[in-house]
VOZA-251368 format. One record per atom (N, C-alpha, C, CB): residue number from 0; residue in one letter; atom name; x, y negated, z. Coordinates in Angstrom, 2 decimals, always signed. Glycine has a CB too. Layout:
TIKOL   rodo   pado   doza      east     north        up
TIKOL    NUM      a     CA         X         Y         Z
...
//
This chain:
TIKOL   rodo   pado   doza      east     north        up
TIKOL      0      m      N    +11.76    +51.06    +16.01
TIKOL      0      m     CA    +10.56    +50.28    +16.60
TIKOL      0      m      C    +10.86    +49.12    +17.33
TIKOL      0      m     CB     +9.78    +51.07    +17.50
TIKOL      1      e      N    +11.91    +49.15    +18.27
TIKOL      1      e     CA    +12.37    +48.21    +18.89
TIKOL      1      e      C    +12.78    +46.93    +18.05
TIKOL      1      e     CB    +13.34    +48.74    +19.58
TIKOL      2      f      N    +13.53    +47.05    +17.15
TIKOL      2      f     CA    +13.96    +46.34    +16.21
TIKOL      2      f      C    +12.87    +45.53    +15.56
TIKOL      2      f     CB    +14.62    +47.13    +15.38
TIKOL      3      i      N    +11.82    +46.19    +15.00
TIKOL      3      i     CA    +10.61    +45.58    +14.35
TIKOL      3      i      C     +9.86    +44.77    +15.29
TIKOL      3      i     CB     +9.69    +46.63    +13.77
TIKOL      4      e      N     +9.72    +45.27    +16.59
TIKOL      4      e     CA     +9.03    +44.30    +17.53
TIKOL      4      e      C     +9.83    +43.05    +17.73
TIKOL      4      e     CB     +8.77    +44.94    +18.91
TIKOL      5      r      N    +11.10    +43.34    +17.80
TIKOL      5      r     CA    +11.85    +42.07    +18.21
TIKOL      5      r      C    +11.86    +41.07    +16.90
TIKOL      5      r     CB    +13.47    +42.47    +18.71
TIKOL      6      m      N    +11.92    +41.63    +15.67
TIKOL      6      m     CA    +11.90    +40.52    +14.77
TIKOL      6      m      C    +10.38    +40.10    +14.34
TIKOL      6      m     CB    +12.76    +40.90    +13.52
TIKOL      7      k      N     +9.24    +40.93    +14.90
TIKOL      7      k     CA     +8.09    +40.14    +14.90
TIKOL      7      k      C     +7.99    +38.84    +15.80
TIKOL      7      k     CB     +7.09    +41.01    +15.23
TIKOL      8      r      N     +8.59    +39.17    +17.20
TIKOL      8      r     CA     +8.55    +38.15    +17.95
TIKOL      8      r      C     +9.37    +36.81    +17.53
TIKOL      8      r     CB     +8.93    +38.64    +19.13
TIKOL      9      v      N    +10.40    +37.22    +16.97
TIKOL      9      v     CA    +11.31    +36.12    +16.45
TIKOL      9      v      C    +10.51    +35.27    +15.29
TIKOL      9      v     CB    +12.75    +36.81    +15.81
TIKOL     10      q      N     +9.89    +35.94    +14.27
TIKOL     10      q     CA     +9.21    +35.21    +13.36
TIKOL     10      q      C     +8.22    +34.57    +13.84
TIKOL     10      q     CB     +8.83    +35.86    +12.43
TIKOL     11      e      N     +7.41    +34.97    +15.04
TIKOL     11      e     CA     +6.14    +34.14    +15.67
TIKOL     11      e      C     +6.83    +33.08    +16.33
TIKOL     11      e     CB     +5.12    +34.98    +16.78
TIKOL     12      e      N     +7.93    +32.99    +17.00
TIKOL     12      e     CA     +8.57    +31.87    +17.72
TIKOL     12      e      C     +9.16    +30.99    +16.52
TIKOL     12      e     CB     +9.78    +32.40    +18.83
TIKOL     13      v      N     +9.69    +31.41    +15.43
TIKOL     13      v     CA    +10.15    +30.50    +14.32
TIKOL     13      v      C     +8.88    +29.83    +13.56
TIKOL     13      v     CB    +11.07    +31.38    +13.25
TIKOL     14      e      N     +7.67    +30.55    +13.47
TIKOL     14      e     CA     +6.57    +29.96    +12.94
TIKOL     14      e      C     +6.08    +28.89    +13.82
TIKOL     14      e     CB     +5.60    +30.90    +12.68
TIKOL     15      a      N     +5.99    +29.09    +15.36
TIKOL     15      a     CA     +5.52    +28.13    +16.13
TIKOL     15      a      C     +6.39    +26.80    +16.22
TIKOL     15      a     CB     +5.32    +28.72    +17.36
TIKOL     16      a      N     +7.56    +26.99    +16.14
TIKOL     16      a     CA     +8.60    +25.85    +16.12
TIKOL     16      a      C     +8.42    +25.08    +14.82
TIKOL     16      a     CB    +10.15    +26.42    +16.23
TIKOL     17      l      N     +8.31    +25.71    +13.67
TIKOL     17      l     CA     +8.21    +25.08    +12.38
TIKOL     17      l      C     +6.84    +24.07    +12.39
TIKOL     17      l     CB     +8.13    +26.30    +11.20
TIKOL     18      k      N     +5.74    +24.65    +12.85
TIKOL     18      k     CA     +4.52    +24.10    +13.07
TIKOL     18      k      C     +4.63    +22.84    +13.99
TIKOL     18      k     CB     +3.63    +25.15    +13.63
TIKOL     19      k      N     +5.34    +23.01    +15.08
TIKOL     19      k     CA     +5.32    +21.90    +15.98
TIKOL     19      k      C     +6.28    +20.81    +15.42
TIKOL     19      k     CB     +5.72    +22.36    +17.42
TIKOL     20      t      N     +7.25    +20.97    +14.60
TIKOL     20      t     CA     +8.21    +20.30    +13.97
TIKOL     20      t      C     +7.26    +19.34    +12.76
TIKOL     20      t     CB     +9.39    +21.48    +13.36
TIKOL     21      q      N     +6.43    +20.23    +11.88
TIKOL     21      q     CA     +5.64    +19.53    +10.92
TIKOL     21      q      C     +4.82    +18.57    +11.53
TIKOL     21      q     CB     +4.85    +20.40    +10.15
TIKOL     22      e      N     +4.06    +19.06    +12.65
TIKOL     22      e     CA     +3.06    +17.86    +13.37
TIKOL     22      e      C     +3.93    +16.73    +13.74
TIKOL     22      e     CB     +2.24    +18.36    +14.85
TIKOL     23      e      N     +5.15    +16.95    +14.42
TIKOL     23      e     CA     +5.84    +15.69    +14.75
TIKOL     23      e      C     +6.38    +14.69    +13.60
TIKOL     23      e     CB     +6.98    +16.09    +15.56
TIKOL     24      i      N     +6.60    +15.44    +12.48
TIKOL     24      i     CA     +6.91    +14.66    +11.48
TIKOL     24      i      C     +5.77    +13.74    +10.86
TIKOL     24      i     CB     +7.45    +15.48    +10.57
TIKOL     25      k      N     +4.79    +14.55    +10.77
TIKOL     25      k     CA     +3.60    +14.02    +10.18
TIKOL     25      k      C     +3.09    +12.83    +10.94
TIKOL     25      k     CB     +2.55    +15.07    +10.09
TIKOL     26      r      N     +3.32    +12.93    +12.31
TIKOL     26      r     CA     +2.84    +11.78    +13.29
TIKOL     26      r      C     +3.85    +10.64    +13.08
TIKOL     26      r     CB     +2.81    +12.27    +14.95
TIKOL     27      y      N     +5.09    +10.61    +12.74
TIKOL     27      y     CA     +6.04     +9.75    +12.57
TIKOL     27      y      C     +5.75     +9.06    +11.33
TIKOL     27      y     CB     +7.30    +10.35    +12.61
TIKOL     28      a      N     +5.45     +9.83    +10.28
TIKOL     28      a     CA     +5.26     +9.50     +9.18
TIKOL     28      a      C     +3.97     +8.49     +8.90
TIKOL     28      a     CB     +5.26    +10.66     +8.57
TIKOL     29      d      N     +3.06     +8.94     +9.47
TIKOL     29      d     CA     +2.01     +8.30     +9.61
TIKOL     29      d      C     +1.65     +7.01    +10.41
TIKOL     29      d     CB     +1.42     +9.10     +9.92
TIKOL     30      r      N     +2.78     +6.77    +11.12
TIKOL     30      r     CA     +2.81     +5.53    +11.99
TIKOL     30      r      C     +2.80     +4.45    +11.22
TIKOL     30      r     CB     +3.93     +5.40    +12.88
TIKOL     31      n      N     +3.29     +4.47     +9.93
TIKOL     31      n     CA     +3.71     +3.26     +9.12
TIKOL     31      n      C     +2.75     +3.16     +7.79
TIKOL     31      n     CB     +5.35     +3.42     +8.67
TIKOL     32      r      N     +2.00     +4.24     +7.68
TIKOL     32      r     CA     +1.02     +4.00     +6.49
TIKOL     32      r      C     -0.20     +3.21     +6.99
TIKOL     32      r     CB     +0.50     +5.42     +5.84
TIKOL     33      r      N     -0.61     +2.45     +5.65
TIKOL     33      r     CA     -1.74     +1.74     +5.96
TIKOL     33      r      C     -3.04     +2.55     +5.48
TIKOL     33      r     CB     -1.63     +0.34     +5.32
TIKOL     34      k      N     -4.00     +1.94     +6.01
TIKOL     34      k     CA     -5.21     +2.66     +5.61
TIKOL     34      k      C     -5.58     +2.31     +4.11
TIKOL     34      k     CB     -6.40     +2.30     +6.60
TIKOL     35      i      N     -6.12     +3.33     +3.28
TIKOL     35      i     CA     -6.43     +3.13     +1.94
TIKOL     35      i      C     -7.75     +2.38     +1.83
TIKOL     35      i     CB     -6.47     +4.43     +1.23
TIKOL     36      e      N     -7.60     +1.28     +0.99
TIKOL     36      e     CA     -8.60     +0.34     +0.81
TIKOL     36      e      C     -9.26     +0.62     -0.56
TIKOL     36      e     CB     -8.02     -1.09     +0.93
TIKOL     37      n      N    -10.65     +0.90     -0.66
TIKOL     37      n     CA    -11.34     +1.17     -1.80
TIKOL     37      n      C    -11.46     -0.12     -2.69
TIKOL     37      n     CB    -12.66     +1.74     -1.44
TIKOL     38      w      N    -10.82     -0.19     -3.46
TIKOL     38      w     CA    -11.03     -1.48     -4.72
TIKOL     38      w      C    -11.93     -1.13     -5.63
TIKOL     38      w     CB     -9.74     -1.85     -5.67
TIKOL     39      k      N    -12.76     -2.09     -6.02
TIKOL     39      k     CA    -13.67     -2.01     -7.05
TIKOL     39      k      C    -13.54     -3.17     -8.08
TIKOL     39      k     CB    -14.99     -1.96     -6.47
TIKOL     40      k      N    -14.00     -2.77     -9.26
TIKOL     40      k     CA    -14.18     -3.80    -10.32
TIKOL     40      k      C    -14.94     -5.06     -9.83
TIKOL     40      k     CB    -14.94     -3.18    -11.52
TIKOL     41      r      N    -14.42     -6.22    -10.12
TIKOL     41      r     CA    -15.03     -7.45     -9.69
TIKOL     41      r      C    -14.90     -8.02     -8.18
TIKOL     41      r     CB    -16.39     -7.27     -9.96
TIKOL     42      d      N    -14.03     -7.15     -7.56
TIKOL     42      d     CA    -13.75     -7.55     -6.12
TIKOL     42      d      C    -12.82     -8.79     -6.24
TIKOL     42      d     CB    -13.01     -6.30     -5.21
TIKOL     43      r      N    -12.94     -9.76     -5.34
TIKOL     43      r     CA    -12.23    -11.05     -5.13
TIKOL     43      r      C    -11.01    -10.80     -4.46
TIKOL     43      r     CB    -13.03    -12.03     -4.36
TIKOL     44      v      N     -9.81    -11.21     -4.96
TIKOL     44      v     CA     -8.59    -10.88     -4.24
TIKOL     44      v      C     -7.60    -12.13     -4.35
TIKOL     44      v     CB     -7.94     -9.53     -4.86
TIKOL     45      m      N     -6.64    -12.13     -3.50
TIKOL     45      m     CA     -5.69    -13.15     -3.65
TIKOL     45      m      C     -4.18    -12.37     -3.84
TIKOL     45      m     CB     -5.79    -14.18     -2.30
TIKOL     46      l      N     -3.53    -13.08     -4.59
TIKOL     46      l     CA     -2.03    -12.46     -5.00
TIKOL     46      l      C     -0.88    -12.94     -4.16
TIKOL     46      l     CB     -1.61    -12.88     -6.52
TIKOL     47      s      N     -0.10    -12.10     -3.89
TIKOL     47      s     CA     +0.86    -12.29     -2.94
TIKOL     47      s      C     +2.06    -13.21     -3.65
TIKOL     47      s     CB     +1.34    -10.83     -2.41
TIKOL     48      t      N     +2.62    -14.21     -3.11
TIKOL     48      t     CA     +3.54    -14.93     -3.73
TIKOL     48      t      C     +5.13    -14.48     -3.45
TIKOL     48      t     CB     +3.24    -16.29     -3.32
TIKOL     49      k      N     +5.23    -13.33     -2.84
TIKOL     49      k     CA     +6.52    -12.93     -2.45
TIKOL     49      k      C     +7.63    -12.90     -3.33
TIKOL     49      k     CB     +6.44    -11.80     -1.99
TIKOL     50      d      N     +7.21    -12.30     -4.66
TIKOL     50      d     CA     +8.52    -12.18     -5.61
TIKOL     50      d      C     +8.06    -13.14     -6.92
TIKOL     50      d     CB     +8.89    -10.33     -6.14
TIKOL     51      l      N     +7.14    -14.08     -6.60
TIKOL     51      l     CA     +6.85    -15.05     -7.78
TIKOL     51      l      C     +7.76    -16.33     -7.56
TIKOL     51      l     CB     +5.19    -15.50     -7.86
TIKOL     52      v      N     +8.05    -16.89     -8.97
TIKOL     52      v     CA     +8.96    -18.01     -8.85
TIKOL     52      v      C     +7.94    -19.04     -9.51
TIKOL     52      v     CB    +10.54    -17.80     -9.64
TIKOL     53      f      N     +7.88    -20.14     -8.74
TIKOL     53      f     CA     +7.11    -21.28     -9.16
TIKOL     53      f      C     +8.06    -22.61     -9.59
TIKOL     53      f     CB     +6.12    -21.63     -7.93
TIKOL     54      k      N     +7.89    -22.88    -10.66
TIKOL     54      k     CA     +8.88    -23.99    -11.11
TIKOL     54      k      C     +8.51    -25.21    -10.46
TIKOL     54      k     CB     +8.91    -24.24    -12.67
TIKOL     55      e      N     +7.41    -25.42    -10.16
TIKOL     55      e     CA     +6.65    -26.79     -9.72
TIKOL     55      e      C     +7.23    -26.87     -8.13
TIKOL     55      e     CB     +4.66    -26.67     -9.83
TIKOL     56      r      N     +7.40    -25.92     -7.49
TIKOL     56      r     CA     +7.72    -25.67     -6.04
TIKOL     56      r      C     +9.16    -24.93     -6.11
TIKOL     56      r     CB     +6.49    -24.71     -5.25
TIKOL     57      p      N    +10.44    -25.49     -6.10
TIKOL     57      p     CA    +11.58    -24.71     -6.09
TIKOL     57      p      C    +11.91    -24.40     -4.72
TIKOL     57      p     CB    +12.67    -25.34     -6.76
TIKOL     58      v      N    +11.33    -24.99     -3.77
TIKOL     58      v     CA    +11.73    -24.20     -2.26
TIKOL     58      v      C    +10.67    -23.23     -1.83
TIKOL     58      v     CB    +11.88    -25.32     -0.91
TIKOL     59      q      N    +11.28    -21.99     -1.62
TIKOL     59      q     CA    +10.28    -20.85     -1.31
TIKOL     59      q      C     +9.64    -20.98     -0.16
TIKOL     59      q     CB    +10.85    -19.58     -1.25
TIKOL     60      k      N    +10.35    -21.83     +0.70
TIKOL     60      k     CA     +9.53    -21.98     +2.16
TIKOL     60      k      C     +8.31    -22.76     +1.86
TIKOL     60      k     CB    +10.41    -22.82     +3.41
TIKOL     61      l      N     +8.21    -23.47     +1.26
TIKOL     61      l     CA     +6.89    -24.52     +1.03
TIKOL     61      l      C     +5.72    -23.81     +0.22
TIKOL     61      l     CB     +7.37    -25.96     +0.09
TIKOL     62      v      N     +6.10    -22.53     -0.16
TIKOL     62      v     CA     +5.07    -22.00     -1.27
TIKOL     62      v      C     +4.19    -21.03     -0.30
TIKOL     62      v     CB     +5.88    -21.07     -2.74
TIKOL     63      e      N     +2.68    -21.27     -0.50
TIKOL     63      e     CA     +1.88    -20.32     +0.24
TIKOL     63      e      C     +2.21    -18.81     +0.05
TIKOL     63      e     CB     +0.48    -20.55     -0.13
TIKOL     64      r      N     +1.63    -18.05     +0.98
TIKOL     64      r     CA     +2.08    -16.57     +0.93
TIKOL     64      r      C     +1.08    -15.92     -0.13
TIKOL     64      r     CB     +1.98    -15.76     +2.51
TIKOL     65      y      N     -0.13    -16.40     -0.18
TIKOL     65      y     CA     -1.08    -15.88     -1.30
TIKOL     65      y      C     -1.60    -16.90     -2.06
TIKOL     65      y     CB     -2.24    -15.11     -0.81
TIKOL     66      v      N     -1.97    -16.72     -3.35
TIKOL     66      v     CA     -2.46    -17.80     -3.96
TIKOL     66      v      C     -3.67    -17.35     -4.79
TIKOL     66      v     CB     -1.40    -18.47     -4.76
TIKOL     67      g      N     -4.45    -18.26     -5.07
TIKOL     67      g     CA     -5.66    -18.04     -6.08
TIKOL     67      g      C     -6.78    -17.23     -5.59
TIKOL     67      g     CB     -5.22    -17.34     -7.34
TIKOL     68      l      N     -7.75    -17.30     -6.29
TIKOL     68      l     CA     -8.83    -16.42     -6.23
TIKOL     68      l      C     -8.96    -15.68     -7.54
TIKOL     68      l     CB    -10.07    -17.14     -5.89
TIKOL     69      y      N     -8.71    -14.30     -7.54
TIKOL     69      y     CA     -8.71    -13.67     -8.76
TIKOL     69      y      C     -9.67    -12.49     -8.74
TIKOL     69      y     CB     -7.35    -13.26     -9.12
TIKOL     70      e      N     -9.97    -11.93     -9.76
TIKOL     70      e     CA    -10.86    -10.88     -9.99
TIKOL     70      e      C    -10.37     -9.67    -10.47
TIKOL     70      e     CB    -11.77    -11.24    -10.79
TIKOL     71      i      N    -10.52     -8.54     -9.89
TIKOL     71      i     CA    -10.11     -7.23    -10.24
TIKOL     71      i      C    -11.01     -6.96    -11.64
TIKOL     71      i     CB    -10.41     -6.13     -8.94
TIKOL     72      k      N    -10.26     -6.58    -12.58
TIKOL     72      k     CA    -10.79     -6.64    -14.02
TIKOL     72      k      C    -11.12     -4.82    -14.07
TIKOL     72      k     CB     -9.40     -7.39    -15.38
TIKOL     73      e      N    -10.19     -4.16    -13.52
TIKOL     73      e     CA    -10.07     -2.66    -13.72
TIKOL     73      e      C     -9.25     -2.23    -12.70
TIKOL     73      e     CB     -9.49     -2.21    -15.08
TIKOL     74      v      N     -9.78     -0.95    -12.09
TIKOL     74      v     CA     -8.97     -0.23    -11.26
TIKOL     74      v      C     -8.35     +0.94    -12.07
TIKOL     74      v     CB     -9.74     +0.23    -10.06
TIKOL     75      v      N     -6.93     +0.85    -12.22
TIKOL     75      v     CA     -6.16     +1.64    -13.09
TIKOL     75      v      C     -5.98     +3.06    -12.37
TIKOL     75      v     CB     -4.76     +0.91    -13.42
TIKOL     76      l      N     -5.52     +2.84    -11.10
TIKOL     76      l     CA     -5.18     +4.20    -10.15
TIKOL     76      l      C     -5.68     +3.68     -8.86
TIKOL     76      l     CB     -3.42     +4.72    -10.02
TIKOL     77      s      N     -5.61     +4.59     -7.92
TIKOL     77      s     CA     -5.85     +4.32     -6.44
TIKOL     77      s      C     -5.16     +3.13     -5.86
TIKOL     77      s     CB     -5.43     +5.49     -5.63
TIKOL     78      n      N     -3.77     +2.97     -6.14
TIKOL     78      n     CA     -2.87     +1.98     -5.84
TIKOL     78      n      C     -2.60     +1.04     -6.90
TIKOL     78      n     CB     -1.72     +2.53     -5.42
TIKOL     79      v      N     -3.08     +0.96     -8.10
TIKOL     79      v     CA     -2.76     -0.21     -9.33
TIKOL     79      v      C     -4.24     -0.50     -9.47
TIKOL     79      v     CB     -1.90     +0.38    -11.03
TIKOL     80      v      N     -4.16     -1.91     -9.60
TIKOL     80      v     CA     -5.30     -2.69    -10.34
TIKOL     80      v      C     -4.87     -3.66    -11.39
TIKOL     80      v     CB     -6.11     -3.50     -9.34
TIKOL     81      k      N     -5.92     -3.94    -12.21
TIKOL     81      k     CA     -5.64     -4.86    -13.27
TIKOL     81      k      C     -6.25     -6.10    -12.83
TIKOL     81      k     CB     -6.15     -4.42    -14.64
TIKOL     82      l      N     -5.80     -7.17    -12.99
TIKOL     82      l     CA     -6.32     -8.56    -12.55
TIKOL     82      l      C     -6.71     -9.49    -13.77
TIKOL     82      l     CB     -5.17     -9.32    -11.68
TIKOL     83      r      N     -7.57    -10.22    -13.41
TIKOL     83      r     CA     -8.08    -11.29    -14.27
TIKOL     83      r      C     -7.15    -12.64    -13.83
TIKOL     83      r     CB     -9.83    -11.51    -14.00
TIKOL     84      l      N     -6.19    -12.74    -14.51
TIKOL     84      l     CA     -5.25    -13.96    -14.28
TIKOL     84      l      C     -5.06    -15.00    -15.02
TIKOL     84      l     CB     -4.16    -13.66    -14.19
TIKOL     85      l      N     -4.65    -16.12    -14.92
TIKOL     85      l     CA     -4.57    -17.18    -15.78
TIKOL     85      l      C     -3.28    -17.00    -16.87
TIKOL     85      l     CB     -4.46    -18.48    -14.87
TIKOL     86      s      N     -3.47    -17.46    -17.88
TIKOL     86      s     CA     -2.39    -17.16    -18.77
TIKOL     86      s      C     -1.14    -17.81    -18.38
TIKOL     86      s     CB     -2.73    -17.52    -20.11
TIKOL     87      s      N     -1.24    -18.94    -17.74
TIKOL     87      s     CA     -0.12    -19.97    -17.20
TIKOL     87      s      C     +0.65    -19.06    -16.09
TIKOL     87      s     CB     -0.85    -21.52    -16.44
TIKOL     88      m      N     +0.03    -18.19    -15.52
TIKOL     88      m     CA     +0.91    -17.36    -14.55
TIKOL     88      m      C     +2.10    -16.44    -15.02
TIKOL     88      m     CB     +0.01    -16.48    -13.85
TIKOL     89      r      N     +1.95    -15.99    -16.52
TIKOL     89      r     CA     +2.98    -15.47    -16.97
TIKOL     89      r      C     +3.71    -14.17    -16.22
TIKOL     89      r     CB     +3.74    -16.50    -17.08
TIKOL     90      i      N     +2.87    -13.54    -15.68
TIKOL     90      i     CA     +3.22    -12.22    -14.94
TIKOL     90      i      C     +2.14    -11.08    -15.57
TIKOL     90      i     CB     +3.02    -12.42    -13.11
TIKOL     91      h      N     +2.71     -9.76    -15.32
TIKOL     91      h     CA     +1.90     -8.72    -15.90
TIKOL     91      h      C     +0.62     -8.74    -15.15
TIKOL     91      h     CB     +2.57     -7.34    -15.86
TIKOL     92      l      N     -0.48     -8.24    -15.90
TIKOL     92      l     CA     -1.86     -8.23    -15.38
TIKOL     92      l      C     -2.08     -7.02    -14.20
TIKOL     92      l     CB     -2.88     -7.99    -16.69
TIKOL     93      v      N     -1.17     -5.99    -14.35
TIKOL     93      v     CA     -1.29     -4.85    -13.51
TIKOL     93      v      C     -0.47     -4.99    -12.23
TIKOL     93      v     CB     -0.88     -3.63    -14.27
TIKOL     94      v      N     -1.10     -5.05    -11.19
TIKOL     94      v     CA     +0.00     -5.13    -10.09
TIKOL     94      v      C     -0.53     -3.92     -9.25
TIKOL     94      v     CB     +0.10     -6.72     -9.17
TIKOL     95      n      N     +0.35     -3.75     -8.16
TIKOL     95      n     CA     +0.32     -2.55     -6.97
TIKOL     95      n      C     -0.68     -3.57     -6.07
TIKOL     95      n     CB     +2.18     -2.01     -6.06
TIKOL     96      v      N     -1.45     -2.49     -5.37
TIKOL     96      v     CA     -2.35     -3.02     -4.29
TIKOL     96      v      C     -1.67     -3.72     -3.17
TIKOL     96      v     CB     -3.13     -1.92     -3.70
TIKOL     97      s      N     -0.24     -3.22     -2.92
TIKOL     97      s     CA     +0.49     -3.86     -1.89
TIKOL     97      s      C     +0.63     -5.32     -2.14
TIKOL     97      s     CB     +1.80     -3.23     -1.75
TIKOL     98      r      N     +0.33     -6.01     -3.08
TIKOL     98      r     CA     +0.54     -7.27     -3.67
TIKOL     98      r      C     -0.80     -8.18     -3.58
TIKOL     98      r     CB     +1.00     -7.05     -5.15
TIKOL     99      i      N     -1.84     -7.46     -3.10
TIKOL     99      i     CA     -3.19     -8.21     -3.12
TIKOL     99      i      C     -3.80     -7.97     -1.68
TIKOL     99      i     CB     -4.26     -7.62     -4.38
TIKOL    100      i      N     -4.50     -8.92     -1.36
TIKOL    100      i     CA     -5.42     -8.83     -0.32
TIKOL    100      i      C     -7.01     -9.44     -0.51
TIKOL    100      i     CB     -4.72     -9.51     +0.79
TIKOL    101      w      N     -7.81     -9.03     +0.26
TIKOL    101      w     CA     -9.19     -9.50     +0.09
TIKOL    101      w      C     -9.24    -10.86     +0.24
TIKOL    101      w     CB    -10.12     -8.92     +0.99
TIKOL    102      y      N    -10.05    -11.54     -0.57
TIKOL    102      y     CA    -10.02    -12.75     -0.55
TIKOL    102      y      C    -11.20    -13.25     +0.52
TIKOL    102      y     CB    -10.11    -13.19     -1.97
TIKOL    103      r      N    -10.92    -14.18     +1.30
TIKOL    103      r     CA    -11.90    -14.86     +2.51
TIKOL    103      r      C    -12.12    -16.29     +2.12
TIKOL    103      r     CB    -11.17    -14.85     +4.15
TIKOL    104      e      N    -13.43    -16.57     +2.42
TIKOL    104      e     CA    -13.58    -17.92     +2.28
TIKOL    104      e      C    -12.76    -18.90     +3.00
TIKOL    104      e     CB    -14.76    -18.16     +2.54
TIKOL    105      q      N    -12.23    -20.05     +2.42
TIKOL    105      q     CA    -11.34    -20.94     +3.16
TIKOL    105      q      C    -12.01    -21.72     +4.10
TIKOL    105      q     CB    -10.61    -21.79     +2.32
TIKOL    106      v      N    -11.44    -22.17     +5.09
TIKOL    106      v     CA    -11.96    -23.01     +6.19
TIKOL    106      v      C    -11.72    -24.35     +5.75
TIKOL    106      v     CB    -11.32    -22.74     +7.57
TIKOL    107      k      N    -12.98    -25.14     +5.67
TIKOL    107      k     CA    -12.62    -26.46     +5.00
TIKOL    107      k      C    -12.29    -27.40     +6.14
TIKOL    107      k     CB    -13.83    -27.07     +4.05
TIKOL    108      g      N    -11.31    -28.40     +5.91
TIKOL    108      g     CA    -10.75    -29.26     +6.68
TIKOL    108      g      C     -9.67    -28.60     +7.38
TIKOL    108      g     CB    -11.67    -29.83     +7.49
//
């Protein structure tokens, strides 16, 4: 009986330690996560130029961070959208949502 009682106590302690560790890991993992944005068809977005190559602008330093006013053609998954891009862009129409931001009206002047 003593052995059984001791094993129950050890098991309860281990469960408490595991729960505490899980909460800590979740807290540290959630620190770098972004809030999920709900993208819809016909939303207006701008595309990141991070991995795009522009022949007319050979110096990456002088290229804008985001270009264009593009429209979401279709939401493929919660993290993937299909854009309505110009044919001259020559990139795949389906992009990850980490590559787009909401379009905001530009300040004149």
